[in-house]
N, C-alpha and C positions, 0 to 999 in steps of 0.2 A: 322419372329421371330428371335431375336438376341440371340446367344448362347455365354456363357461366359466360357472360358477355358484359361489355361496358355500356351502361345507359346513363344519359345525362338528363337531369330535370332542372327546369328553370321557370321562374314566374313570368306570366304573360305581361303583367304590368311593367316589369323591368324591360322587357323586350320592346314594348310600345314606346316607353320613354326614350329609348335609344333611337328608334325609328323617327320619332317626331322631333327630336332635338336637333338632328342633323349634325351633332357634334360628336365626332368619333372619339374624342379624348374622354368622353364620358363612358365609353364602352366598358372599360375595366371596372369602374366603380359599380356600374349597373349589373355586371356579371358576377358580383360577389355572392349573389344568391344562388349561383350554379352549384349543384351538388353532384357527386359521382358515386356510383355503386357498382361493384363487380358481381352482384348476386341477382339472379333472376329467380323469383319464387314460383312454385307451382300455384295453381288456383286455390288449393286447400291450405296454403302456408301464409304466415305473416311474421313480420319482425316488429317487436314492440320495444319502446324505450322509456315508458313511464306507466304509472298506474292506470291512467285513462285508456291508453292504447291496449294495455293488458286486459282491462275489463271488457273493452269493446271486442277484442279477439276471442275471449272466453265465451262471451255471450253471442257470438256469431256462429251459427250452426254449420256454416260452410267451411269454417276453419278447423282443421284437425291437428295441425302442427304449428306451434307458436314458439318463436325464437326470441331470446333477449338480444337487444342491440346495445344495452347499457344495464348497470345496476338499477334495480327498481325497489321502491318502498311500497309495501302493501299497507297503505295509509287507511284503508277502509276495507270492508268486506266486498267480495265479488260473488254474487249468486249465480250458480250454474243453472241455466233455464231448464225447465221441464222438457223432456224430449231431446236433450242435448246428446249428440252422438259422441262416442269415445274420442278423447283428445289427449295430446301430449304437450306439456310445457317444458321447453328446454332452455337452460341458462347459457347455452353455448352460442357465442357470437359467430355467425356464419362467415363474416369477413375476416376476423382476427383470430378465431378459435379460442378467444378468451372465455373463461368460465365466469359468468356474472353471479351476483349475489341478490337474493330476494330477502329483504329485511322487513319484518313485521313491525309497523310503527303505529298501528291503530289500537283498538281495544284489546285488553288482555283477558277479558272475561266473557265477551259476547261471541256467540257463534257467528253473528253477522260481521265479525271482524276478520273472518277467514275466507278462504275460497270454499264456498259451502254449497251443498246440494241438499235440498229439503225433501224433495220427492222426485221420482223418475219413472220413465217408461222405457227408456232405451240406453241410458248412461250406465254401462256396466264396467267401464274401464277408464280410469284417470291415471295418467303417468306424469310424474315430475322427474326430470332427469338432468344430468350434467349441470349442477348448480350448487352453490352454497346457500344455506338458509340460516338466517339469524331469527330464531323464534321468540315470541312473546306471549302468544295466546294460549289460554288454558286448554282449548279444544284442538290445538295443533294448526298446522298450516292448511291442511285440507280437513274439512268437517263434512261428514256424510250422516245425515239424520237417519235414525233407526227406521223411519218410514221408507227410505230409499234402500231396499234390501238387495243383497247379492252384488254389491258394487266392489270391485277389486281396485285398490289404489297401489300403484307401483312407484317406489323410489329407486331410481337407477343412477349410480355414480353421483350420490348426493352426500354433501357434508353438512350435517345439521347440528346446531347448537341452540337449545331452547328448552322450555318447560315440558312440552309434549309434542310428539310428531303428528299424531293423527287421532281422530275420533271417527270410528266406523264400526259401531257395535253390531250392526246387522250385515257386515261385509268382511272383507279380508284385506290384509296388508302383505305386499310382496316387496322384499328388499333384495336388490340385485346389483351386479357390477361391483365397483369399489366404493362402498358406502360406509361412512362412519357417523355415528350418532352419539351425542353427549347430552344427557338430560340434566338440566339445571337452570339457574337464573343467570343470564349473561348480559341483559340490558336493563336500564332503569325502567321501573313500572311493570316488569315482567311478572306473570303469574308464578306462583311457587312451583318447585320441581314436582312434576306429576309422574305419569307413566310414560313409557315409550309410546304406548297407544292403548286405546280401549277398542278392541276388535273381536271378531268372531273366529279369527284364525290368522296365523302368520306363516309365510313361506320364505325361505332364505335361499338365494342363489348368488354365486360370486364370492367375494371376499368382504365380509361384514364385521365391523367392530362396533360394540355398543358399550357405553359407560353410563351406568345409572348412579347418580350421586348419592352419597351417604346422607345428604340433607333431606332427602325425600322420605316421607312417611308412607309412601305408596310402593307397590310392587312394580316390577319392570313392565308387566302386561296385565291388563284387566280383561278377563274373558266373561262371557255368559250374560251380559246385560240384555241380550236379545235371546229369547228361548229357541229361536230357529237356527242358531249357529252350531257348528260342529266342534268348535274350540280345539283347533289343532295347532301344533308347533312342529313345522317340518323343515329340516335342513336338506336341500336337494342334493342329488348325487354330485359328488366332487366339490361341493361348496365348502367354504371355510368361514366359520362363525366363532367369534370370541366375545364373550359377555362378562363384564364385571358388574355384579349386582350388589351395591353397597347400601341400598335402601331397605325397604321392608319386604324382603323376599323377591322371588322371581315371578310366580304366577298367583294372581288373585282371581277367584272364580265366583260369579253369581250364577244362580240358576242350578239346574240339575244335571246338565251335560258335562261329564268329566273331560279333562284335557288329555289328549293323546299326543305323545312325542314320538317323532320318527326321524332318525338320523340316516340319511341315504348312503348308498354305496360309495366307499372311498371318500366320504365327506369327513370334515373335521369340525368338532364342536367342543370348545373349551369354555367352562363356566367357573367363575370364582364368586363366591357369595359369603356374606357374613351372617346369613340367615337361612331360612328354609327355601326350598324350591317351590313347594306347594304351600301357600300361606294359610289358607283356611279350609280347603276341601282337598281330599286326596285326588291324585291323578288316576287315569286309567292305565293304559299301556305305555311302556317306554321301550321302543324298538331301536336296536342298533344294527344296521344292515352290514353286509359283507365288506370287509376291508376298511370300514369306518374307524375313526380315531376320536374317542370321547374321553374327556377328563372333567370330573365334577369335584370341586373342592370347597369345603366349608370350614371356616375358622372361628373358634370361640363363640359358638352359638349355643343357645339353650334349647333349640328346636331340632326336630328331625331334619335330615338332609332330604330324603325322598319319602313320600307317602304315596303308595300305589295300591289300588284295589284290583288292578289287572296284572299284567305280566311284564317283568323286566327281562328282555331277551337280547343277548349278545351273540351275533352270528359269526360264522366261520371267518377266520383271518382278521376279525376286527380287534381293536384295542379299546379297552374300557377300564377306567379307574375312577372310583368314588372314595374320597378321603374326607374323614371328619376328624379335625384336630382341635382339641380343647373344647371347653363348655360341657354341655350335657345333651341328652336326647339321643335317639337311635340314628344310626346311619340310614337304615331303611326300615320303615314301618309299613307292613302289608296289611291290607284288610282281608277278611275271610275270602279264601280262594285265590289270593295273590300268589303268583308263581315266579320262580327264578329259573330261567333257561339260559345256560351257557353252552353254546354249541361249537366246540373246537375253535376257540379264539386264538389269535396270535398272543394276546395278553389280556388278562382279566384280574383286577385287584379291587378288593374291598378292604378298607383300613379304618379303624376306629380306636382312638386312644383315650376315649372318655370312659367313665365308670358305667355308662349306660350300655345296653346291649347293642351289638352291631346290627342284628336283624330281629325284629319283633313282629307280632301280629296284634292288631287292635282287637280282633276277635277271630275266632275260628282258626283254621290252619290252611296250609298250602303245600305245594310240592316244589322240590328243587331237582332239576335234571342237569347234571354237571358232566360235561365231556371235554377232555383236553389231554394234551401230551403228558402233563404232570399236574397234580393237584396238591397244593401245599396248605396246611392248616396250622395256625398259631392260636394259642389261647392267651397270648400276651401281645401287646403292641410294642413298637420300637422302630427306630430308624432302620432303613434297609441295610446299612453297613454295620449295624450293631445288634440287630435283633437276634442274630444267631440262627441255628438250624431250625426248621419247622418243628412244631410239636409232633406233627404227623405229615408224612409226605407219601404220595401214592403215584406209582408209575408201573409200567409193564416191561418185562424183560425183552419182549419182542418189539418194543418201541411203538406199538400201536396205542391208540388213545385209551385213557382211563375213562370209565363211565360209572357214575354214581347217581342213583336215584333215591330220593328220600322224601319223607313227609314230616313237617314240623309245624308247631304253633309258636315257635320262638323260645319255648321252654323245654319241651320234650322233642326228641328226634327218633324217627323210625327209619331204618335203612330198608328201602323197598327193593333195590337191585344194585348189583355192583359186579364188575369184572376184576376187582382186586379185593384182597382181604381188608375189610373195614367194619368197624362196629359203631353202634350208636354212642358208646362211651367215648370212643375216639373222636368221632365227628359230631360233637355235641354243639348244636347251633347256639344254645344259650351261652356257651363259653367262648364262642368265636370272636376273635379280635382282628385277625388278618387272614384273608383268603386270597390265594393267588392261583390262577389256572392259566396254562398256556401251551401252545404249540408254536413256539416263536418262529415267525417267518425269518429266514436267513438265506440270502442268495449272494454268493461271492461271484464277482465278475471273473472271467477267464484271466489267467496270469501267464505272462511269459518273461523270459530272462532279459527283456529289454525295457521293462517297466520299473520305475523307482517308487511306485506306490501300489498298494493293494486296495481295491475298492469293492464295494458291494452295497446291499440294501438289507435293512432289518428294521426292528421296531424303533420308533422315535426315542432318542435318549438312551438306547441300549449301550452297554459296555461291550466292546469287542476286543477279544484277545486272540493273538496270532502266535502259533508255536511251530517251529521247524528246527531241524538239525542240519548244521552246515560245518563241514570239516570237524566232525565229532563234537561240535559245540552246540548246545541247545540255545536257540534264540527265542526270546519272548518279547512280543510287541503288543501295544494296546492302543485303543482309541475309543471314540464315542460317536454314535450315530447322531446326525443333526436332526432338526425338527421335521425334516422330510424323510428321515430314516436312512439317509445316505451316510456311508462312512468312507474315510480315506486314511490309510495308514502308511506313513513313509517308511521305506526300506533303508536301514542305516547305511549299508554299503552300496546303495544305488541299484541293487538287483538281488534277486534270489537265484541261486544256481538252477539250471534246468534239471528236470527229473526229480526235483525235491518235492516231497509230500508236505503240504502246508495244512495245518489243522486250525480252523477258524471257529471260535466259540463266541456267540452273542449271548449276553446275559442282561436281563432287566431286573428291576428291583424285586426283591422277595423271591429269589431262587427260581426264576423261569429262564431257562437257557436252551440254546440249540447249537449243535455242532455240525460242521461240514468239513470235508477234506477235498482239497483241489491239488492238482499237479501243475508244476511250472513247465510250460512249453519251451522247447529249445528253438529260438528264432534268430539267435545272434550268431554270425559267422565267426570262425576262428581268426586268430591274428598271428602274424609272424614278422620278424625283422629281416629285411633283405641283407644278404652278404655281398657287397660289391665285388665284382670280378675285374682283375687287371691282367691282361694278357698281351703278348707280343703279336704283331701281325702274323697271321698264318697259323697261330697256335690252335690246338683242338680244345674245345670247352668240355667240361664234365657233363655227363648225362644223368648224374645223381641229383635229384631235386633237393636233397638235404644238404648239398654243398652250396646251395643258393639262399637258403632260409634258415634262420636260427630263432631261438626263443619262441617256439611255436606254443601258443596258448589258446584255450577255449574255456568259456564259462562252464562247460560241462566237466572240466578237470576235477577229479576226485569224486565223481558220481558214477552211477551205473551206466550212464550214456557217454562216458569219456572216450576219446580216440579221434585223432585227426590224421588224415592222409594227405600227403603232398604229391603233386603231379607236375612234372616239367612239361609245359605245353609249347614253349617256343624259346629257341636260343638263336642269337644273331650270327651272321657271317663274320669271320675275323680276317677277311682278306684285305680290308681297308681300315685306315686309321679313323678313330673317332669314338664318341660316347654313344653306346647302343644300349639295348634293353633285352633282358630275358624275362620270361613270365612263368611264375609258378602258381598253381591253384592249390588252395588248402580247403578241404571240406570235412565236416564232422559227420557223426552218425545220422544226424537229422537232415543231412545233405545241404546244410547251410554252407555257402561257399564264398570265399574271398580270393582275390587275385593279387599276388604280390609282384610288384614291378622291381626287377633287380637291375641296377646299373652295371653295364659291362663296358669297360674301357679298353679299347684296342690301341696300344701304343706302338711307336716306331723308334728308330735310333735317335731322332731329334727330340724325344720327349723325356722329361724328368718327372718322376712320380714320387712324392713324399707326403706322408700323412694324409693320404687320400686326395691330395691336390695334384693335378696333372698340369704341367706347363710345357708347351711345345713351341719352338721357334727355330727357324732355319738360318744358317749363314747365307749371305747374299752378296752380290756385286752391284755397284751403283755407279752411274756416270757422275763425274765431278760436277757437271752442270746441275744435277739434282740436289747437290749439297750446298752449292754456292749461295751465300747470302741468307741462309736460314738461321732463325733463332734456335736456342737450345730446345725450347718447347716444340718448335716445328721439327727439329731433328729427332726428338723423342717419338713424335707421331710417325715420322718417316721410318724409323727403325721398327716400330710395331707393325706398320703396314707391310714393309718390304720383307720382314722376317716371317710374315704369316703367323704372328703370335696368337695362340689360342690357349684358353685355360678352362679347366673343369673341376667342379666339386664332385668327385666320384660318388660319395655317399649320397649326396642330395640329387645326383643325376642332373646337375645344372651346369649350363654354360656360364662361366664367370669371367669371360675374356675382358669385359669392360673394367675389371679390377686390376689388370696387368699394368705395372709401372716399369719404366726404364730406370733402373737403380743407378747405373753409371755407364759412361761411354767416353771414348777418346777420338771420336770421328772428327776428321778435319776435311777442308776443301781440297787438299792436295792428294793426288793419286798415291795409293799405298794400301796397306792392310791394317785394319783397326779392329777393336773389340767393343762389345756392348753387353751389359748384364741386365737381364730382365727379371722382375720379381713378382710373385703372386702368392700372397698369404704365407710368406716365409720361405717359399720355394724359389730358387734362382736358376737361371740358365744363361751361360755365356756363349755368345756367337761371334763369328768373325765377319768383318765387312770389308770388301775390297772396293776401293774407289779407283776408277779408271777414267782416262780421257777418251773421247769418241774417236774410233779408228776402225779400219777393216784390215785384217792381217791374217797370214797363215798362222794357225794355232799349232799344227803338227804336220810334218812332211817326212815320210819314211825315206831314209837315205838310200836304201837299196830296194828295188822293186823287181820281182822276178816274173817271167812268163813260163808257162808250162812247157815241158820237153816236147820237141817235134819228132815225128817219125819221118825218116828219109824215104820218100816214096818216088822221088824224081818228079813229083808234081808240086804245084803251088799249095801251100798249107797256111791257114790262119791260126796263129798261136794265141791262146787265151791267157788272160792274166792269172797269176797265182794270187788270189784275192787276199790271202792271209798276210802277204808281204806288202800289200798296197794300203797306205793310210795317209790321206790328205784331208785336213780339216781347216775351216776358215771361221774366224770369229769376227763378227761385225757389231761393234758397240754403238753404231750410229742409230739414228732414229728409225722407227719402223717404216718399211717401204723403200729403204735405200737398196740399190742394186750393185752387184759386183760380178766380175767375169774372171775366170781362170783360163789362161792361154798356155799352150805348150810349143816349144821350139826344139828341134833336134840339134844339139851342139856336137854330137859325135855319133856317126852311124854305127850300126851293129858291126863289131870287129872281133875276129877270133883272138881270144886271149893267148892261144898257143902260137898263132902266126898272124902278126899284124898286117900282113898283106892280104889276108882273107877277109874281105869286106862285103857285107850284104847291103847294097845301096837301096834306098827308098823302101826299107823294110818296115819303118814305123808308120802306121796308118791310124786314122780316126774315122769311125763309123758313127754317124749321128742317129738320132732316134727314128729317122725315116729310113735308115739303112743305107744312106748315101756315104760313099767312101771318099776320104781326102788323104793324100800322101803328105805326111808331115816332113818339113824340112827346117832350115835354119830360121825361117820367118815364123814368129809367134802366131798360133792359130787358136781361136776360142774353142775350148773343149767343155766348159761348164759355166753356167750362169745361174744367179739366185737373187730373189727379192727377200730382204731381211724381215723377219718377224720379231725376233728377240735376239738377245746377246748370247744365246747358247751356241756351242760349236756346231758347224754344219759340215757333214762329210761330203767330200767330192768323190762321187762314185757313179758307176753306170751299170746298166744291165749287163749280163754275162757276155753277150755277143755285140755289145755296143761299147763306145768309148775308144780308148787307146789300145790297140792290138798290134801284133807283129804278123806281117804277111811276107813269106819267103818262098823262093823256088828251092825246094829241098835238093834239087839236082846240083845247086851251087853250094850246098852246105857240106862241109867236111865232117865226116864221122869222127866221133870222139873229141870234138873241139867245142869249147864253150865260147859264146859270143856275148859281147858287152857293148852297150852304147850309153849315151847321156841325153837327158831331156831337161831343159830349163823351164821352170814353172814361173809364170808371171801372173800377179793378182792386180786387177784394176777395178776402180769404181766405174760404174756404168751409169749413164743417164737413165 
C-alpha cells in the first residue's frame, strides 16, 4: 500500500553555509535547494526523470515498478540484465497524474537502441503502461531476443506512433486497456514502416485500435520466426479490437505452425484490409465464440480474403460478416478438409461481388454444417437494398432452426442432411455469391403508456420497424440499432395507448429478420376537470361524484381496457362561509388512481359571485376619530380592513384577497352614512359605512313593560317579568374597557287604572345576583353595569328571578283591576 505524506529534501552544504555564516538573511537564498514531494514510494518503486535514471531503474533488480516524473528520451539502448525479475514501466506521473511520453531518439536500426533483453532465466513479463511512445527503431520499443523464450510483453493504455512496436519472436504480445497503435514514420531518421510486431502470438483485451499504413510493404504481424511458438491471434472475451490493414496483408508466417484466430465471447473484432488476411500461408482455425461480433472487409484486392486449412466456426448468437468488394480472388479458400460451421448465429453473411468464386478449395473437399433460423442463398451479388429476394430461402413453418449439411470441393456440392427441402442444384456452392444465415437476436424492453420512446436490443446496425393500430389507424415507425445494438424509437404522440399490441421487427442486411410482439402496460392514471361548486350557507351538496368532475379521460379510452369509475370520498360542511374542498377519486381498470380536488365555495348574503370570482365585504360602523386625518390611500386600506373584504378565484381554489381594490368611496370625517364600492377582477360590491362620534347611549328602550298576572292568595307574591315586553339595549362607541351603569328610579308607584286611590306602595323591588333585595323608590338605584368590548348593542337583562320585579301583598290587591307604575331609567359612565 502506498502512503502519502510530505517529505522535504535539502542539501547538507546549504545548511552548513547558513549555520556558519551567522547571517539569517542568507537563509532564503540557501534554501532555494529545498524540494518537496507528496509521494512516498515503496521499496520496490522508483520515479525517473531522464534516460540515466530510467536505465538505472531497469537494471536494478529490486525495482519492479518504475514511474515517469517527466517526458524521457530513449537516447540509447537499455539492456535488461539476465535474471531480471518481471517489471513495469509506467508513464503516469504519481504527483500530477500526467501521462508522459517516451521518445526514441537513438539508433533506428540497432537492437541495442531499444529496451532489450538478450537472454533470460526469470524475466517472463515486461509491462509498458500509461504512456505515449514516439517510435523510431526498426525492432520496436522493446526487443526480446529469440534466445529469451517465453517472455510476454504487455502494452496497457499506450498510444504508440512508430515503425514497429515490438520484436519478440519467441514470445507473446498482449495489448490491453485503451491502446492505440499507428505504424508509420513519424520522426526524422525513423526506420521505414514495418509490422505491428514480430511475435509468436498476440492477445487483445480492452479497447484496441490499430492502423497499419499503406506505405508499408509488410503485413500487420509476422509470425513463426521461432519454431517453438503457437502463432495465435486471440481477442479476449468482451474486448473490442479494430484494425485497418492498408499494408501488405494482415498475417505473414514463417515456419510450419499455422495461425489460429479466436474471437472470445461477446468480443468485437472489426478488420478492414486492401489485401489478404493470410499473406503467404493459410491459417488453421478461425473461431468466433458466442455473442461475438466480427466483420471482415476487403476492397479491390486480387487476393483471397481468407485462406484456411482448418475450420471457420461461428457460434450461437454471434454476428459474422465477411465481404469482398471489387478485385478478384475468392472470399474464402479452404484447403483439403477445411470446414464451415455456422451454429445458430444471430447473423452470418458471406458476400462476394467479384467474378471469382465465393468459396473454393485449393485441394480436396470439406463439409458445411449450417444451422440458423433462416438461410438465404443468392447466385448474384448486389447491395442489400437492391439485390432483391434470395435465389433460394430456407425456413421452417414451426420457426425452429433450419439445418443443412453438405460436402463440397467448391465446384460440386452434395447435400448430406437437411430438415428442409433443398437440392444440390439449388445450393450450388460454386455459384454462391451471397449467403446469409440468422436467428436474429431481438429483445424489446417492456413498454407502458407513460413512455415516449420504445427501446430494445438487437444486432448492430439492424433496421427496426414498429407497427401498431391506434384509433383504427395503422401506425408504422422505424429506427436503426446503434453500434452496440441498442435502438430507441420515438413515439409521435408521446405515448402508445395501453392494451395495444405492438409488433417489432428487426431486419439486417440480406433478409435476416426477427419479430416480437409486446403489450403496452397501463400505468397512467385517468384525468378529469373539477366542476367548482357554489352554494349558500346551509345548503346540501350533491352526493353524485359526476356532479363534481367533467371531461373524464384515460389513455385507455378506445381500447379493450377502457373504463373509469368516479368515487366521491369527501364533501365539506356548508355551515360556515369560505372556500372549501371536495375530493373525487378516479380509477381505471388497471387500478391507476388520481384524486381530483374540487373547489366548493360557501357564500353568504354579503357575498357577490360572478364569473367564478367571489367578493365578500360587510357594511360597518366606524368612529370619526378613526377617519380623521387619513389620506385617501389610508382610507382605502381602512375600508378593506373594516369591511373584512375577502376574494376568491373559485375555479383555481385560490384566495386572491390581495387583488381587491377600492373602486370608489365618499367617506368623510363627519358623522353620517356613506358608501364604498370594492372591485375584484371585474366583480363589484357596494357597502355602507356609518361614521359616529364616541358616546354611550340607550339604543332601545321598550315604552311599556309588563309583569306576569298575580294570583290573589292573600299572601305576598313576587311577580316575574313578561320578558317578551322587556327590551333595553345600550350602545357604547367609546374605547374598549369603558364602563357604564343603568340605574332605575320609581316615579309613580303601582296604581290601579280603575281606581287611582288603590296604590301598592314599595311594590317595585330589585334583587341582585346574590339574591339580596332592595326596594326601589324615587332615588336612582344601579341595576346593571357593563365593561365595553365593542360598539355592538348590549342588552340590559337579568336572570328570571333576579333584576327588577314586583312584590305585592295580594290581600291589598283588588280583583279585576289593572295596576300601572312608572320607572325612570338613567345611563351613566362609570369609572
